[in-house]
C-alpha positions, 0 to 999 in steps of 0.5 A: 479491427484489433482488440486494442483498436476496439478498446480505443474506439469504445474508450473515446466514445465513453470518455468525457473530460470533466468541465470541458466547456469551462476549461475552454473558456479559461484557456481562451481568457489566457489567450485573450490576456496575452493578446492584450499584452501585445500578442495577436491572438489567432482567430479560432472558432469554438468548433476548432477549440473543441476539436483541439481539446478532443484531439488532446484527449484522444492522444492521451488515450492512444498513449494508454492503449498502446502501453502495457497498461492499455487493457485497463484504460477505461478504469484509468480514465474513470479513476484518474480524470474524476475531478475529486481525484485532483483535489489533494489536500496540501498537508495531512490535517486529519485521518479519515478513519479511526486509529493511528498510522505508523510510518517509516521514513528516512529520518526514522519512524513516525506516529500519526494520530487521528487529528493529523499530529505526528511524532518521530520515534527516533533514529530507528530503521523499521517499526511495527505496532504492538496490539492496540498501539500501546507500543511499537517495536523498532529496529536498527541494523543490530538492535531491537527495542520497544518504545512508547508512542512518544518515543520513550524506550522501554527496553532494548536488545542488541544482536550481532547480526542484521535485525529487521522485520519485527512483529508483535503478536496479538492480542496479548502482546507477550511475544515478538518475532523478528529476523536476524539475517536468515534466522527467525528469533522470538523474544518476550514482550518485556525484552527477556527470553530471546531465543532462536526459533528457525534457520534458513528463513527468507527476509519476509516479515513473520505473521502471528496468528491471533489467539492462544498458542502463540503460532507464527508463520514464516517463509523459508529461503526455498519458498515454503510456508511454515507455521510453528508454535513459538513456545514449543517449537512444534511445527503445525504445518509446512506448505510447499510453494513455487516462487518466492513469498512476498507477504504473509498475513492471517485473516479470519484464522486463515493464512494469506500467502502473497507471491509475485504471481498469485494469492493463496489462502491456507486453512488451519492444516495448510491446505489451499482453499482459495487461489487467485492468479494475477492476470497475464502481463502483470505481477503482484507487488503487495496485498492486504486482507480485511474481512474477506476482501484483499486489496492487491497492487498489480504491476503492469509495465510502468503503471500500477492498479489497485484491485479489490479481490474477494472470493466468489466476486469479480475483481474491481479496480479501485485506482490506476495510475503511472508509477508504483503504488506502495503496500495498501493499509486497511483502517482498523474498522475496515471502512478505509483503504490507504494507498501510498502513491510515490509517483504522485507524492500522495496518499490516497484514502479510498472507501471501497464499500462506497457506491460513490467511490470516495477518494481523499488525497493528501499531497506533499507527503515526502516533505512532511516526513522528511523536514529539512530535506526539501525537494530531495525528500524520499517517500515514506512507507506506511507500515501499520494502521492500528486502533489505539487506546 
């Protein structure tokens, strides 16, 4: 017996469809109603109905086992067939955690408040929060601006090259780093003092280290990671790397570097102090760190897994499903994790620290952020979840 066959056997023995008997009764009522309308129902015994339901479940499990995502079939069954996962709310009426969301959509960025109300900031392409959510920095192809949460523009800066990936530093909010083509530039928080900081930079959002010194990390076109003082131009460290960089994030004074095949945590001198490698047959799509925990999206064939990784602990699967998951976002208090799921047109709010593995889902997400587009609405991207004053 092969490993896949043993996995299938174990999964079939363990899996139980929720409310199976109730589902059988509902199906039989449908058949009976059809008979009353003129169709002659077949004489099917309770035993045969149960065998049919079991066969359907077995076929679904076989499809999973023979697919590239088959290795995680037990997690998939546990997460996707759990009844709570299907009770998606039709609209976003409130956020489960504190703070406000910043969302990029085809119609422009939106601010989503804790009570579920939302406001579009204007016809900008990208957005990012300032410290405490007092402002947002927004971009168009050749323009950078600071706007208030109601969309009022405080200042704007025009640039000849393509502008994007702007990030505001914290906690003082005195600097903004952004990319203009392959160059990294910095501007003061009031829109003055725009200046070049580095060339030959990869199109990856820069990451500010919290605290004094205005230190910012960026990735080079060759895959190196560099930390430099934005005010002095002094290089703090340069770390070699293999493969492209996907994301950079500071967490507890250390720099998390996300690459397609690995996560690496660098200390203040750029030395790696922890490395996590993606399992064979998978690649990392995105990652987000909070309080020593990293939520990682793993691509595996035609499906994705959201995995919680922590130093010294066994990785834990939080969700698995068909299609790609968007970058996860932690709530400001670290209690909730938002996983965008375009294939299901849903936002999944999970509590990783909850023993009951709570999951709250919101459906019809694309249409809520693209009013008027109907079925052609594109799924939005969550770019930030910030505590606001």
